[in-house]
C-alpha positions in Angstrom: 19.2 19.2 -18.3 18.3 15.5 -18.0 17.6 13.8 -14.6 20.8 11.8 -15.0 22.9 15.0 -15.5 21.3 16.6 -12.4 22.0 13.4 -10.4 25.7 13.4 -11.6 26.0 17.1 -10.8 24.6 16.6 -7.3 26.9 13.6 -6.8 29.9 15.8 -7.8 28.7 18.6 -5.5 28.1 16.2 -2.7 31.6 14.8 -3.1 33.1 18.3 -3.0 31.4 19.0 0.3 32.2 15.8 2.1 34.0 12.5 1.8 30.6 10.8 2.0 28.7 10.3 -1.2 24.9 10.7 -1.1 24.2 7.2 -2.4 20.5 7.8 -2.9 18.3 9.0 -5.7 16.3 12.2 -5.2 13.0 10.3 -4.8 14.6 8.0 -2.2 15.9 11.0 -0.3 12.4 12.6 -0.5 10.7 9.5 0.8 13.2 9.1 3.7 13.0 12.7 4.7 9.2 12.6 4.6 8.8 9.3 6.5 11.1 10.5 9.2 9.1 13.7 9.8 5.9 11.8 9.9 7.3 9.1 12.2 8.9 11.6 14.6 6.7 14.7 14.5 3.3 13.2 13.8 3.8 9.7 15.3 2.3 8.2 12.2 3.4 6.0 9.3 3.4 6.9 5.7 4.4 4.5 2.9 5.2 4.8 -0.8 2.2 3.9 -2.9 1.9 3.5 -6.7 2.0 6.8 -8.5 -1.4 8.2 -9.4 -2.8 11.4 -11.0 -2.3 14.2 -8.5 -5.6 15.6 -7.3 -4.8 18.1 -4.6 -6.8 20.8 -3.1 -3.9 22.1 -1.0 -0.3 22.7 -2.1 2.4 23.9 0.3 5.7 25.1 -1.2 9.0 25.8 0.5 11.8 27.4 -1.5 15.4 26.4 -1.5 18.1 29.0 -2.3 21.9 29.0 -2.3 23.9 26.0 -3.3 20.7 24.2 -4.0 17.9 26.1 -5.8 14.4 24.7 -6.1 11.1 24.1 -4.5 9.8 21.4 -2.2 6.1 20.8 -2.6 3.5 19.0 -0.5 0.1 18.3 -2.1 -3.0 16.7 -0.6 -6.8 16.8 -0.4 -8.7 19.0 2.0 -9.7 16.0 4.1 -6.0 14.8 4.3 -4.9 18.4 5.2 -7.5 18.4 8.1 -6.3 15.0 9.3 -2.6 16.1 9.1 -3.4 19.3 11.0 -5.3 17.3 13.7 -2.2 15.1 14.2 0.1 18.0 14.3 -2.0 20.1 16.6 -3.0 17.0 18.7 -6.7 18.0 18.6 -9.5 17.2 16.1 -10.0 19.8 13.4 -12.5 19.7 10.6 -11.9 23.2 9.4 -8.7 24.5 7.7 -8.5 27.6 9.8 -5.3 29.7 10.2 -3.9 27.4 12.9 -4.6 24.3 10.8 -3.1 25.8 7.6 0.0 26.9 9.7 0.3 23.2 10.8 0.4 21.8 7.3 2.8 24.5 6.2 5.1 23.5 9.1 5.0 19.9 7.9 6.3 20.8 4.5 8.9 23.1 6.2 10.1 20.2 8.3 10.3 17.9 5.3 12.3 20.5 3.3 14.6 21.1 6.3 15.2 17.3 6.8 15.9 16.8 3.1 18.4 19.7 3.2 20.1 18.3 6.4 20.7 15.0 4.7 22.9 16.5 2.0 26.5 16.5 3.2 27.7 20.1 3.4 24.7 21.7 1.8 23.0 22.7 5.0 25.3 25.7 5.6 25.0 26.9 2.0 21.3 26.5 1.4 18.4 28.4 3.0 14.7 27.5 3.0 11.9 29.9 2.7 8.8 30.2 4.8 5.9 28.0 3.6 3.5 29.3 1.0 0.0 27.6 1.0 -2.1 27.4 -2.2 -5.7 26.3 -1.8 -7.6 25.1 -4.8 -6.7 22.9 -7.7 -7.0 25.3 -10.7 -3.4 26.3 -11.2 -0.3 25.1 -13.0 3.3 25.5 -11.7 5.9 26.3 -14.4 9.5 25.1 -13.7 12.5 27.1 -14.8 14.4 25.7 -17.8 17.1 23.2 -17.1 15.4 22.0 -13.9 14.4 18.5 -12.8 11.0 17.5 -11.4 10.6 14.6 -9.0 7.4 13.4 -7.5 6.6 10.7 -5.0 3.2 9.5 -4.0 2.7 8.4 -0.4 -0.1 6.8 1.5 -1.4 8.6 4.7 -4.3 6.7 6.4 -5.4 5.3 3.0 -5.3 8.6 1.2 -2.7 9.7 -1.3 -0.4 12.7 -0.8 2.4 13.8 -2.9 5.8 15.3 -2.2 7.5 17.1 -5.1 11.0 18.5 -5.7 11.8 20.9 -8.5 15.5 21.3 -8.5 18.0 23.4 -10.3 21.5 22.6 -9.1 24.1 25.4 -8.9 27.6 25.3 -7.7 29.0 28.6 -6.5 32.5 27.3 -5.9 
């Protein structure tokens, strides 16, 4: 399925759920959902930056199931993960211990929840999973057929981080 078809399908589903149309592309919605979480929960600013090759040491994924099926991903370096955990925990951390890993997992969870909440009528018909954290960079994620992949690159304190959305739209009506 092409990205345009996914967007058209989502616009149709969105219209079925509510009188309000989404009016945003998936990347715009991802950026808005992420910047809001960073502004409110971490009291910090992130901004879109030019796309660059993803070089992440940490990947956090949160699954979407129900009306919306897919995976929200958050990808960053080890140094960025430590700085994010420090902001979330409000204490300096240089090690990615269990508490720090839990903090970056929660950041992805909040981004996924915020994204889901912005889709009119989807919130009640879509569940999110607990975060899964992958450390290391020697892996490849394979998307199901007929799914769309979206990726945005954001700047956090001068370092890149990526938010991804792998989406397979289903309508159970």
